[in-house]
C-alpha positions as CSV (number, residue, x, y, z in Angstrom):
1,M,-11.5,66.2,-4.6
2,A,-10.5,69.0,-2.1
3,G,-13.6,68.3,0.1
4,L,-13.0,64.5,0.2
5,L,-10.5,64.5,3.1
6,P,-12.7,66.6,5.5
7,A,-15.7,64.5,4.6
8,A,-13.8,61.3,5.4
9,I,-12.6,62.7,8.7
10,A,-16.1,63.7,9.6
11,V,-17.5,60.3,8.8
12,I,-14.7,58.7,10.9
13,V,-15.4,61.0,13.9
14,V,-19.1,60.4,13.8
15,A,-18.6,56.6,13.6
16,A,-16.2,56.8,16.6
17,I,-18.7,58.8,18.6
18,L,-21.4,56.3,17.8
19,L,-19.2,53.4,18.7
20,A,-18.2,55.0,22.0
21,A,-21.9,55.6,22.8
22,L,-22.7,52.0,22.0
23,G,-20.0,50.9,24.4
24,V,-21.4,53.0,27.2
25,V,-24.9,51.7,26.6
26,M,-23.6,48.1,26.6
27,A,-21.6,48.7,29.8
28,C,-24.7,50.2,31.5
29,G,-26.8,47.2,30.5
30,L,-24.3,44.7,31.7
31,S,-23.9,46.5,35.0
32,V,-27.7,46.5,35.5
33,L,-27.7,42.8,34.9
34,A,-24.8,42.3,37.4
35,I,-26.6,44.4,40.0
36,R,-29.8,42.3,39.6
37,G,-27.7,39.1,39.9
38,A,-28.8,37.9,36.5
39,R,-26.6,35.6,34.4
40,L,-26.3,35.4,30.7
41,D,-26.4,31.7,29.7
42,A,-23.9,30.1,27.2
43,E,-26.7,30.0,24.6
44,W,-27.0,33.8,24.7
45,W,-23.2,34.3,24.3
46,D,-23.2,31.7,21.4
47,S,-25.9,33.8,19.7
48,I,-23.6,36.8,19.8
49,L,-20.2,35.2,19.3
50,P,-20.2,31.6,18.1
51,G,-18.0,29.5,20.3
52,A,-18.0,31.9,23.2
53,G,-20.5,29.9,25.3
54,A,-18.3,26.8,25.1
55,A,-15.4,28.8,26.4
56,L,-17.4,30.1,29.3
57,T,-18.5,26.6,30.4
58,R,-15.1,25.0,29.9
59,V,-13.6,23.7,33.2
60,P,-9.8,24.1,33.5
61,S,-8.0,20.7,33.3
62,E,-5.5,21.7,36.0
63,P,-6.2,23.5,39.3
64,C,-4.8,26.9,39.9
65,R,-1.5,26.9,41.7
66,S,-0.6,28.7,44.9
67,S,0.0,32.5,44.5
68,D,3.4,32.2,46.2
69,S,5.0,30.8,43.0
70,G,5.5,33.3,40.3
71,P,7.6,33.4,37.1
72,G,10.8,32.9,39.2
73,G,9.5,29.8,41.0
74,P,8.5,29.4,44.6
75,R,9.6,32.1,47.0
76,S,11.8,31.1,49.9
77,T,11.3,33.0,53.1
């Protein structure tokens, strides 16, 4: 029982290191794709995260407003 806490901490640390390494590899892969100008289609995103492809291809129903109006309304100059 005394060695259970250090073992649990070691497992958590190793898992965190592996997850961080996976994040670095994923970021490198996506940056290589971006440099090459490649695009990941909606079907690929749907294979990873169901519903993500539909969110990427959705067109906003309302156009973006001018940047001069913020939370306080239009600025007067």
